[in-house]
SESELO-497637 format. One record per residue: residue in three letters; x, y, z of N, C-alpha, C in turn; residue number from 1. Coordinates in nm, 2 decimals, decimal comma. Example, Ala and Ser with C-alpha at 12.3 -4.5 7.8 and 13.67 -1.06 7.14 Angstrom:
2
NODE_ALA_1,32_-0,57_0,78_1,23_-0,45_0,78_1,32_-0,33_0,78_1 .
NODE_SER_1,28_-0,22_0,71_1,37_-0,11_0,71_1,29_0,00_0,79_2 .
This chain:
218
NODE_MET_0,59_-2,75_9,68_0,56_-2,75_9,54_0,42_-2,77_9,51_1 .
NODE_PRO_0,37_-2,72_9,39_0,23_-2,73_9,36_0,19_-2,88_9,34_2 .
NODE_PHE_0,07_-2,91_9,37_0,02_-3,05_9,35_0,01_-3,07_9,20_3 .
NODE_THR_0,04_-3,20_9,16_0,02_-3,24_9,03_-0,12_-3,32_9,03_4 .
NODE_PRO_-0,18_-3,34_8,92_-0,31_-3,42_8,92_-0,30_-3,55_8,99_5 .
NODE_ASP_-0,18_-3,62_8,98_-0,17_-3,75_9,04_-0,16_-3,74_9,19_6 .
NODE_ASN_-0,08_-3,66_9,25_-0,07_-3,65_9,39_-0,19_-3,58_9,45_7 .
NODE_PHE_-0,26_-3,50_9,37_-0,38_-3,43_9,42_-0,49_-3,54_9,44_8 .
NODE_ARG_-0,50_-3,63_9,34_-0,59_-3,74_9,36_-0,57_-3,82_9,48_9 .
NODE_ASN_-0,44_-3,85_9,51_-0,41_-3,92_9,63_-0,45_-3,84_9,76_10 .
NODE_ALA_-0,42_-3,71_9,76_-0,45_-3,63_9,87_-0,59_-3,62_9,91_11 .
NODE_LEU_-0,68_-3,62_9,80_-0,82_-3,60_9,83_-0,90_-3,73_9,83_12 .
NODE_PHE_-0,83_-3,84_9,82_-0,91_-3,97_9,82_-0,97_-3,99_9,96_13 .
NODE_LYS_-1,10_-4,01_9,96_-1,17_-4,02_10,09_-1,21_-4,16_10,12_14 .
NODE_GLY_-1,14_-4,26_10,08_-1,18_-4,39_10,11_-1,24_-4,47_9,99_15 .
NODE_GLY_-1,24_-4,60_10,00_-1,28_-4,68_9,89_-1,43_-4,68_9,87_16 .
NODE_SER_-1,48_-4,71_9,76_-1,62_-4,74_9,73_-1,63_-4,85_9,63_17 .
NODE_LYS_-1,75_-4,91_9,63_-1,77_-5,02_9,54_-1,77_-4,98_9,40_18 .
NODE_GLU_-1,71_-5,06_9,31_-1,71_-5,03_9,17_-1,85_-5,03_9,12_19 .
NODE_PHE_-1,88_-4,94_9,03_-2,02_-4,93_8,97_-2,00_-4,87_8,83_20 .
NODE_GLU_-2,10_-4,89_8,75_-2,10_-4,83_8,61_-2,17_-4,70_8,61_21 .
NODE_LEU_-2,11_-4,60_8,55_-2,17_-4,47_8,52_-2,19_-4,46_8,37_22 .
NODE_ILE_-2,31_-4,49_8,33_-2,34_-4,49_8,19_-2,33_-4,34_8,13_23 .
NODE_GLY_-2,26_-4,33_8,02_-2,25_-4,20_7,95_-2,14_-4,12_8,00_24 .
NODE_LEU_-2,05_-4,17_8,08_-1,94_-4,09_8,14_-1,85_-4,04_8,03_25 .
NODE_ASP_-1,81_-4,12_7,93_-1,72_-4,08_7,83_-1,78_-3,97_7,75_26 .
NODE_VAL_-1,90_-3,97_7,71_-1,97_-3,86_7,64_-1,96_-3,74_7,72_27 .
NODE_PHE_-1,99_-3,75_7,85_-1,99_-3,63_7,94_-1,85_-3,57_7,94_28 .
NODE_VAL_-1,75_-3,65_7,96_-1,61_-3,60_7,96_-1,57_-3,53_7,83_29 .
NODE_ASN_-1,60_-3,60_7,72_-1,56_-3,54_7,59_-1,62_-3,41_7,57_30 .
NODE_ALA_-1,75_-3,39_7,60_-1,82_-3,26_7,58_-1,75_-3,15_7,67_31 .
NODE_LEU_-1,72_-3,18_7,79_-1,66_-3,08_7,88_-1,52_-3,05_7,84_32 .
NODE_GLU_-1,45_-3,15_7,79_-1,31_-3,12_7,74_-1,31_-3,02_7,63_33 .
NODE_LYS_-1,40_-3,02_7,55_-1,41_-2,92_7,44_-1,45_-2,78_7,49_34 .
NODE_ASP_-1,54_-2,78_7,58_-1,59_-2,65_7,63_-1,49_-2,58_7,72_35 .
NODE_PHE_-1,41_-2,66_7,80_-1,32_-2,61_7,89_-1,17_-2,61_7,85_36 .
NODE_PHE_-1,15_-2,64_7,72_-1,01_-2,64_7,67_-0,92_-2,73_7,75_37 .
NODE_SER_-0,97_-2,84_7,80_-0,89_-2,92_7,89_-0,90_-3,07_7,86_38 .
NODE_SER_-0,80_-3,14_7,92_-0,81_-3,28_7,94_-0,87_-3,31_8,08_39 .
NODE_ILE_-0,96_-3,40_8,09_-1,03_-3,42_8,22_-1,01_-3,56_8,27_40 .
NODE_TYR_-0,98_-3,57_8,40_-0,97_-3,70_8,47_-1,09_-3,70_8,57_41 .
NODE_VAL_-1,16_-3,81_8,57_-1,28_-3,82_8,66_-1,27_-3,94_8,76_42 .
NODE_THR_-1,30_-3,91_8,89_-1,32_-4,02_8,98_-1,46_-4,01_9,03_43 .
NODE_LYS_-1,51_-4,13_9,07_-1,65_-4,13_9,11_-1,67_-4,21_9,24_44 .
NODE_ARG_-1,77_-4,18_9,32_-1,80_-4,27_9,43_-1,95_-4,26_9,45_45 .
NODE_LEU_-2,01_-4,37_9,50_-2,15_-4,38_9,52_-2,17_-4,38_9,67_46 .
NODE_THR_-2,25_-4,29_9,72_-2,28_-4,27_9,86_-2,39_-4,37_9,91_47 .
NODE_GLU_-2,41_-4,37_10,04_-2,51_-4,46_10,10_-2,65_-4,40_10,06_48 .
NODE_LYS_-2,65_-4,28_10,02_-2,78_-4,21_9,98_-2,81_-4,23_9,83_49 .
NODE_ASN_-2,73_-4,32_9,77_-2,75_-4,35_9,62_-2,73_-4,23_9,54_50 .
NODE_GLU_-2,62_-4,15_9,58_-2,58_-4,03_9,50_-2,44_-4,06_9,45_51 .
NODE_CYS_-2,42_-4,03_9,32_-2,29_-4,04_9,26_-2,22_-3,91_9,27_52 .
NODE_LEU_-2,11_-3,90_9,34_-2,03_-3,78_9,35_-1,91_-3,79_9,26_53 .
NODE_LEU_-1,89_-3,69_9,18_-1,78_-3,68_9,09_-1,67_-3,59_9,13_54 .
NODE_THR_-1,54_-3,63_9,11_-1,43_-3,53_9,12_-1,38_-3,51_8,98_55 .
NODE_LEU_-1,39_-3,39_8,93_-1,34_-3,35_8,80_-1,21_-3,28_8,81_56 .
NODE_GLU_-1,11_-3,33_8,74_-0,98_-3,26_8,74_-0,95_-3,22_8,60_57 .
NODE_LEU_-0,94_-3,09_8,57_-0,92_-3,04_8,44_-0,77_-2,99_8,43_58 .
NODE_THR_-0,70_-3,04_8,33_-0,57_-2,99_8,31_-0,58_-2,91_8,18_59 .
NODE_CYS_-0,55_-2,78_8,20_-0,57_-2,68_8,09_-0,44_-2,61_8,07_60 .
NODE_ASN_-0,40_-2,60_7,94_-0,27_-2,54_7,90_-0,28_-2,39_7,88_61 .
NODE_LEU_-0,33_-2,33_7,99_-0,35_-2,18_7,99_-0,29_-2,13_8,13_62 .
NODE_SER_-0,25_-2,01_8,13_-0,23_-1,94_8,26_-0,36_-1,90_8,32_63 .
NODE_LEU_-0,36_-1,85_8,44_-0,49_-1,80_8,50_-0,53_-1,68_8,42_64 .
NODE_ALA_-0,44_-1,59_8,38_-0,47_-1,47_8,30_-0,53_-1,51_8,17_65 .
NODE_GLY_-0,47_-1,62_8,11_-0,53_-1,66_7,98_-0,67_-1,72_7,99_66 .
NODE_LEU_-0,69_-1,80_8,10_-0,82_-1,85_8,12_-0,92_-1,73_8,14_67 .
NODE_LEU_-0,89_-1,63_8,22_-0,98_-1,52_8,24_-1,00_-1,44_8,11_68 .
NODE_PHE_-0,90_-1,44_8,02_-0,92_-1,37_7,89_-1,02_-1,44_7,81_69 .
NODE_HIS_-1,01_-1,57_7,80_-1,11_-1,65_7,72_-1,25_-1,66_7,79_70 .
NODE_PHE_-1,25_-1,65_7,92_-1,37_-1,65_7,99_-1,45_-1,52_7,96_71 .
NODE_LYS_-1,38_-1,41_7,96_-1,44_-1,28_7,93_-1,49_-1,27_7,79_72 .
NODE_LYS_-1,43_-1,35_7,70_-1,48_-1,35_7,56_-1,59_-1,45_7,54_73 .
NODE_ASP_-1,64_-1,51_7,64_-1,74_-1,61_7,64_-1,70_-1,73_7,56_74 .
NODE_GLU_-1,57_-1,77_7,58_-1,52_-1,89_7,51_-1,50_-2,00_7,61_75 .
NODE_TRP_-1,43_-1,98_7,71_-1,39_-2,09_7,81_-1,52_-2,12_7,89_76 .
NODE_GLY_-1,56_-2,25_7,89_-1,67_-2,29_7,98_-1,80_-2,30_7,91_77 .
NODE_ALA_-1,82_-2,23_7,79_-1,95_-2,23_7,72_-2,06_-2,19_7,81_78 .
NODE_PHE_-2,04_-2,09_7,90_-2,14_-2,05_7,99_-2,26_-1,98_7,92_79 .
NODE_HIS_-2,24_-1,92_7,81_-2,35_-1,85_7,74_-2,40_-1,93_7,62_80 .
NODE_SER_-2,36_-2,05_7,60_-2,41_-2,13_7,49_-2,56_-2,17_7,52_81 .
NODE_LYS_-2,62_-2,23_7,42_-2,76_-2,27_7,44_-2,76_-2,39_7,54_82 .
NODE_GLY_-2,80_-2,37_7,66_-2,79_-2,48_7,76_-2,65_-2,48_7,81_83 .
NODE_TYR_-2,63_-2,41_7,93_-2,50_-2,40_7,99_-2,43_-2,54_8,00_84 .
NODE_SER_-2,31_-2,55_7,95_-2,24_-2,67_7,93_-2,24_-2,77_8,05_85 .
NODE_LEU_-2,20_-2,72_8,16_-2,18_-2,82_8,28_-2,32_-2,87_8,33_86 .
NODE_THR_-2,41_-2,78_8,34_-2,54_-2,81_8,39_-2,61_-2,91_8,29_87 .
NODE_LYS_-2,60_-2,87_8,16_-2,67_-2,95_8,06_-2,61_-3,09_8,05_88 .
NODE_HIS_-2,48_-3,10_8,05_-2,42_-3,24_8,03_-2,44_-3,32_8,16_89 .
NODE_LEU_-2,44_-3,25_8,27_-2,46_-3,33_8,40_-2,60_-3,39_8,41_90 .
NODE_LYS_-2,70_-3,31_8,36_-2,84_-3,36_8,36_-2,85_-3,47_8,26_91 .
NODE_THR_-2,78_-3,46_8,15_-2,79_-3,57_8,05_-2,73_-3,70_8,11_92 .
NODE_LEU_-2,62_-3,68_8,18_-2,55_-3,80_8,24_-2,64_-3,86_8,35_93 .
NODE_GLU_-2,70_-3,78_8,43_-2,79_-3,83_8,53_-2,91_-3,90_8,48_94 .
NODE_SER_-2,96_-3,85_8,37_-3,08_-3,91_8,31_-3,06_-4,06_8,26_95 .
NODE_LYS_-2,93_-4,09_8,24_-2,89_-4,23_8,19_-2,87_-4,33_8,30_96 .
NODE_ASN_-2,88_-4,28_8,43_-2,84_-4,36_8,54_-2,95_-4,37_8,65_97 .
NODE_PRO_-2,94_-4,47_8,73_-3,05_-4,48_8,83_-3,02_-4,42_8,96_98 .
NODE_PHE_-2,94_-4,31_8,96_-2,90_-4,24_9,08_-2,88_-4,09_9,05_99 .
NODE_THR_-2,88_-4,01_9,15_-2,85_-3,87_9,12_-2,70_-3,85_9,10_100 .
NODE_VAL_-2,66_-3,75_9,03_-2,52_-3,72_9,01_-2,49_-3,58_9,04_101 .
NODE_ASP_-2,38_-3,56_9,12_-2,34_-3,42_9,15_-2,19_-3,41_9,15_102 .
NODE_ILE_-2,13_-3,29_9,14_-1,99_-3,27_9,14_-1,94_-3,24_9,28_103 .
NODE_ASP_-1,85_-3,32_9,33_-1,80_-3,30_9,47_-1,68_-3,20_9,47_104 .
NODE_GLU_-1,59_-3,22_9,37_-1,48_-3,13_9,36_-1,46_-3,10_9,21_105 .
NODE_PHE_-1,43_-2,97_9,18_-1,40_-2,93_9,05_-1,27_-2,86_9,05_106 .
NODE_SER_-1,16_-2,92_9,00_-1,03_-2,87_9,01_-0,97_-2,84_8,87_107 .
NODE_ILE_-0,91_-2,72_8,86_-0,85_-2,67_8,73_-0,70_-2,66_8,75_108 .
NODE_PHE_-0,62_-2,74_8,68_-0,48_-2,73_8,69_-0,43_-2,65_8,57_109 .
NODE_LEU_-0,38_-2,53_8,60_-0,34_-2,44_8,50_-0,18_-2,43_8,49_110 .
NODE_LYS_-0,13_-2,36_8,40_0,02_-2,35_8,39_0,09_-2,29_8,51_111 .
NODE_ASP_0,01_-2,20_8,58_0,07_-2,12_8,69_0,00_-2,14_8,83_112 .
NODE_THR_-0,11_-2,21_8,83_-0,18_-2,23_8,96_-0,28_-2,34_8,94_113 .
NODE_ALA_-0,34_-2,39_9,06_-0,44_-2,48_9,06_-0,56_-2,43_9,14_114 .
NODE_ILE_-0,68_-2,44_9,09_-0,80_-2,39_9,15_-0,88_-2,51_9,19_115 .
NODE_ILE_-0,91_-2,52_9,32_-0,99_-2,64_9,37_-1,12_-2,58_9,43_116 .
NODE_ILE_-1,23_-2,62_9,37_-1,36_-2,57_9,41_-1,44_-2,69_9,47_117 .
NODE_ASN_-1,49_-2,67_9,59_-1,56_-2,78_9,66_-1,71_-2,76_9,67_118 .
NODE_ARG_-1,78_-2,87_9,66_-1,92_-2,86_9,68_-1,96_-2,82_9,82_119 .
NODE_ILE_-2,05_-2,73_9,84_-2,10_-2,69_9,97_-2,25_-2,71_9,99_120 .
NODE_HIS_-2,32_-2,73_9,88_-2,46_-2,78_9,89_-2,49_-2,85_9,75_121 .
NODE_THR_-2,60_-2,91_9,75_-2,64_-2,99_9,63_-2,63_-2,90_9,50_122 .
NODE_GLN_-2,56_-2,94_9,40_-2,54_-2,87_9,27_-2,48_-2,74_9,29_123 .
NODE_SER_-2,40_-2,72_9,40_-2,34_-2,58_9,42_-2,23_-2,55_9,31_124 .
NODE_VAL_-2,16_-2,65_9,27_-2,05_-2,62_9,18_-2,11_-2,58_9,04_125 .
NODE_THR_-2,21_-2,66_8,99_-2,27_-2,62_8,86_-2,34_-2,49_8,87_126 .
NODE_ALA_-2,40_-2,46_8,98_-2,48_-2,33_8,99_-2,39_-2,21_9,01_127 .
NODE_GLU_-2,27_-2,23_9,07_-2,19_-2,11_9,10_-2,06_-2,10_9,03_128 .
NODE_LEU_-2,03_-2,19_8,94_-1,90_-2,19_8,88_-1,87_-2,06_8,80_129 .
NODE_GLN_-1,97_-2,02_8,72_-1,95_-1,90_8,64_-1,92_-1,78_8,72_130 .
NODE_LYS_-2,00_-1,76_8,83_-1,98_-1,65_8,92_-1,84_-1,66_8,99_131 .
NODE_ILE_-1,80_-1,78_9,03_-1,67_-1,80_9,10_-1,56_-1,75_9,01_132 .
NODE_VAL_-1,56_-1,80_8,88_-1,46_-1,76_8,79_-1,46_-1,60_8,77_133 .
NODE_SER_-1,58_-1,55_8,76_-1,59_-1,40_8,75_-1,53_-1,33_8,87_134 .
NODE_GLU_-1,55_-1,38_8,99_-1,49_-1,33_9,11_-1,34_-1,34_9,11_135 .
NODE_ILE_-1,29_-1,45_9,06_-1,14_-1,47_9,05_-1,09_-1,35_8,97_136 .
NODE_GLY_-1,15_-1,32_8,86_-1,11_-1,21_8,77_-1,12_-1,08_8,84_137 .
NODE_ARG_-1,22_-1,06_8,92_-1,24_-0,93_8,98_-1,14_-0,91_9,09_138 .
NODE_HIS_-1,10_-1,02_9,16_-1,00_-1,00_9,27_-0,86_-1,04_9,23_139 .
NODE_TYR_-0,83_-1,06_9,10_-0,71_-1,11_9,05_-0,59_-1,02_9,11_140 .
NODE_VAL_-0,60_-0,89_9,10_-0,48_-0,81_9,14_-0,45_-0,82_9,29_141 .
NODE_HIS_-0,56_-0,82_9,37_-0,54_-0,83_9,52_-0,49_-0,97_9,56_142 .
NODE_MET_-0,54_-1,07_9,50_-0,51_-1,21_9,55_-0,37_-1,25_9,50_143 .
NODE_THR_-0,31_-1,17_9,40_-0,18_-1,20_9,36_-0,08_-1,10_9,41_144 .
NODE_LYS_-0,11_-1,05_9,53_-0,02_-0,95_9,60_0,02_-0,84_9,50_145 .
NODE_GLU_-0,09_-0,77_9,45_-0,07_-0,66_9,36_0,01_-0,70_9,24_146 .
NODE_LEU_-0,02_-0,82_9,19_0,05_-0,88_9,07_0,19_-0,92_9,10_147 .
NODE_GLY_0,23_-0,92_9,23_0,36_-0,96_9,26_0,39_-1,11_9,27_148 .
NODE_GLU_0,29_-1,19_9,30_0,32_-1,33_9,32_0,18_-1,41_9,29_149 .
NODE_MET_0,19_-1,51_9,21_0,07_-1,59_9,18_0,07_-1,71_9,29_150 .
NODE_PRO_-0,04_-1,72_9,35_-0,06_-1,84_9,44_-0,06_-1,97_9,36_151 .
NODE_PHE_0,01_-2,07_9,41_0,02_-2,19_9,33_-0,10_-2,29_9,35_152 .
NODE_GLU_-0,18_-2,26_9,46_-0,31_-2,33_9,48_-0,41_-2,23_9,54_153 .
NODE_ILE_-0,53_-2,24_9,49_-0,64_-2,16_9,54_-0,76_-2,25_9,58_154 .
NODE_TYR_-0,79_-2,25_9,71_-0,90_-2,34_9,76_-1,03_-2,25_9,78_155 .
NODE_ILE_-1,13_-2,30_9,72_-1,26_-2,22_9,72_-1,37_-2,32_9,77_156 .
NODE_PRO_-1,44_-2,29_9,88_-1,41_-2,19_9,98_-1,33_-2,25_10,10_157 .
NODE_VAL_-1,29_-2,17_10,19_-1,24_-2,22_10,32_-1,33_-2,15_10,43_158 .
NODE_PHE_-1,33_-2,21_10,55_-1,43_-2,17_10,65_-1,36_-2,11_10,77_159 .
NODE_ASP_-1,42_-2,01_10,83_-1,38_-1,96_10,96_-1,40_-2,06_11,07_160 .
NODE_SER_-1,30_-2,10_11,14_-1,32_-2,21_11,24_-1,40_-2,16_11,36_161 .
NODE_ASP_-1,43_-2,03_11,37_-1,52_-1,98_11,48_-1,66_-2,01_11,45_162 .
NODE_ASP_-1,69_-2,05_11,33_-1,83_-2,09_11,29_-1,85_-2,23_11,36_163 .
NODE_GLU_-1,95_-2,23_11,45_-1,97_-2,36_11,53_-2,02_-2,47_11,44_164 .
NODE_GLU_-2,08_-2,44_11,33_-2,14_-2,54_11,24_-2,03_-2,61_11,16_165 .
NODE_VAL_-1,92_-2,55_11,15_-1,82_-2,61_11,06_-1,73_-2,72_11,13_166 .
NODE_ASN_-1,72_-2,83_11,08_-1,63_-2,94_11,12_-1,60_-3,02_11,00_167 .
NODE_ILE_-1,51_-3,12_11,01_-1,46_-3,19_10,89_-1,58_-3,26_10,82_168 .
NODE_ASP_-1,69_-3,29_10,89_-1,80_-3,36_10,83_-1,87_-3,27_10,73_169 .
NODE_THR_-1,86_-3,14_10,74_-1,92_-3,05_10,65_-1,86_-3,05_10,51_170 .
NODE_LEU_-1,74_-3,11_10,50_-1,66_-3,11_10,38_-1,66_-3,25_10,31_171 .
NODE_ILE_-1,73_-3,34_10,36_-1,74_-3,47_10,30_-1,88_-3,52_10,30_172 .
NODE_ASP_-1,91_-3,61_10,22_-2,05_-3,67_10,21_-2,06_-3,77_10,33_173 .
NODE_GLY_-2,16_-3,76_10,41_-2,18_-3,85_10,52_-2,31_-3,82_10,58_174 .
NODE_PRO_-2,34_-3,89_10,69_-2,47_-3,87_10,76_-2,49_-3,74_10,82_175 .
NODE_VAL_-2,39_-3,66_10,85_-2,40_-3,53_10,91_-2,36_-3,42_10,81_176 .
NODE_PHE_-2,37_-3,45_10,68_-2,33_-3,34_10,58_-2,43_-3,22_10,60_177 .
NODE_ILE_-2,37_-3,10_10,61_-2,45_-2,98_10,63_-2,44_-2,90_10,50_178 .
NODE_GLU_-2,55_-2,87_10,44_-2,55_-2,79_10,32_-2,54_-2,64_10,36_179 .
NODE_ARG_-2,45_-2,57_10,30_-2,42_-2,44_10,34_-2,47_-2,34_10,23_180 .
NODE_ASP_-2,49_-2,22_10,27_-2,54_-2,12_10,17_-2,43_-2,09_10,07_181 .
NODE_LYS_-2,48_-2,06_9,95_-2,39_-2,03_9,84_-2,30_-1,91_9,86_182 .
NODE_GLU_-2,34_-1,82_9,95_-2,25_-1,70_9,98_-2,12_-1,74_10,05_183 .
NODE_GLU_-2,11_-1,86_10,10_-1,99_-1,91_10,16_-1,87_-1,91_10,05_184 .
NODE_TYR_-1,91_-1,92_9,93_-1,81_-1,92_9,82_-1,74_-1,79_9,81_185 .
NODE_TYR_-1,81_-1,68_9,86_-1,76_-1,55_9,83_-1,72_-1,47_9,96_186 .
NODE_LYS_-1,67_-1,55_10,06_-1,62_-1,49_10,18_-1,47_-1,51_10,19_187 .
NODE_TYR_-1,43_-1,64_10,20_-1,28_-1,66_10,22_-1,23_-1,77_10,12_188 .
NODE_TRP_-1,11_-1,75_10,07_-1,05_-1,85_9,99_-0,91_-1,87_10,05_189 .
NODE_GLY_-0,86_-2,00_10,03_-0,73_-2,03_10,08_-0,62_-2,03_9,97_190 .
NODE_LEU_-0,51_-1,96_10,00_-0,41_-1,94_9,90_-0,28_-1,99_9,95_191 .
NODE_TYR_-0,21_-2,07_9,86_-0,07_-2,11_9,89_0,03_-2,04_9,80_192 .
NODE_PHE_0,13_-1,98_9,86_0,23_-1,91_9,79_0,37_-1,98_9,81_193 .
NODE_GLU_0,45_-1,98_9,71_0,59_-2,03_9,73_0,67_-1,96_9,84_194 .
NODE_SER_0,64_-1,83_9,85_0,72_-1,75_9,95_0,67_-1,76_10,09_195 .
NODE_GLU_0,56_-1,83_10,12_0,50_-1,84_10,25_0,51_-1,98_10,30_196 .
NODE_LYS_0,54_-2,00_10,43_0,55_-2,13_10,49_0,41_-2,19_10,51_197 .
NODE_LYS_0,31_-2,10_10,54_0,18_-2,14_10,57_0,08_-2,08_10,47_198 .
NODE_PRO_-0,04_-2,14_10,45_-0,14_-2,08_10,36_-0,19_-1,94_10,42_199 .
NODE_LEU_-0,23_-1,86_10,32_-0,29_-1,73_10,36_-0,44_-1,74_10,32_200 .
NODE_ILE_-0,52_-1,66_10,39_-0,66_-1,65_10,36_-0,69_-1,52_10,28_201 .
NODE_TYR_-0,76_-1,53_10,17_-0,80_-1,41_10,10_-0,94_-1,38_10,14_202 .
NODE_ASP_-0,96_-1,26_10,20_-1,09_-1,21_10,25_-1,15_-1,13_10,13_203 .
NODE_LEU_-1,26_-1,18_10,07_-1,31_-1,11_9,95_-1,37_-0,98_9,98_204 .
NODE_GLU_-1,43_-0,97_10,10_-1,49_-0,84_10,14_-1,39_-0,73_10,16_205 .
NODE_SER_-1,29_-0,76_10,23_-1,18_-0,65_10,26_-1,08_-0,65_10,15_206 .
NODE_ARG_-1,07_-0,75_10,07_-0,96_-0,77_9,97_-0,83_-0,77_10,03_207 .
NODE_MET_-0,82_-0,84_10,14_-0,69_-0,85_10,22_-0,65_-0,99_10,24_208 .
NODE_LEU_-0,52_-1,02_10,25_-0,46_-1,15_10,28_-0,44_-1,16_10,43_209 .
NODE_LEU_-0,49_-1,27_10,49_-0,49_-1,29_10,63_-0,42_-1,42_10,67_210 .
NODE_PRO_-0,36_-1,43_10,79_-0,31_-1,56_10,83_-0,42_-1,67_10,83_211 .
NODE_GLY_-0,37_-1,79_10,79_-0,47_-1,90_10,77_-0,49_-1,99_10,89_212 .
NODE_SER_-0,43_-1,96_11,00_-0,43_-2,06_11,11_-0,57_-2,08_11,17_213 .
NODE_LEU_-0,66_-1,99_11,16_-0,79_-2,00_11,22_-0,90_-2,04_11,12_214 .
NODE_PHE_-0,86_-2,10_11,01_-0,95_-2,14_10,90_-0,94_-2,28_10,87_215 .
NODE_ILE_-1,05_-2,34_10,83_-1,06_-2,48_10,80_-1,05_-2,50_10,65_216 .
NODE_PHE_-0,95_-2,58_10,60_-0,94_-2,61_10,46_-1,01_-2,75_10,43_217 .
NODE_PRO_-1,06_-2,76_10,31_-1,11_-2,89_10,27_-1,01_-3,00_10,26_218 .
């Protein structure tokens, strides 16, 4: 069954961190809720490098097709407003605090699917979110089995396990965190379907669905 926001939080929890105050968080969330047509739940953790990493979980009462419709009309996400919403509000939030702030995971829970976007380098989510959503629209037909079945979870990105640089430490913040090129977002995505026992990999270049056993999921 698809993850709910509650059990998704439990699944992605990476260990405890000390409680700390993030000044301006309420204002940040309220602004994003308006721009993304969503209610937003935020978790935060402070790393040893004095970096605050945020997990943003958006619950949006739209289908994926509906989100793409509003995205194409320049409504969802406020990407073309004066000062792109996510970047602008994140910078404002950071300016009020004595540490850097970045988005570790950006998850969108829709009526028919969940999209989980992971950080692969500093500020990668804010920099690439608009293009990622655009690519979802461009590949919509192929990744839904020619409109035959909607995946209930979409993980962006997943990595080929043959890549020697990839290990679990590349997916979490830590002393061996490896910043990866933005193009990794546009190679492979992980898809879960109700009709499949195991996840499938969507290859964006070939527009084909592949077995997922040789890929690493976040």
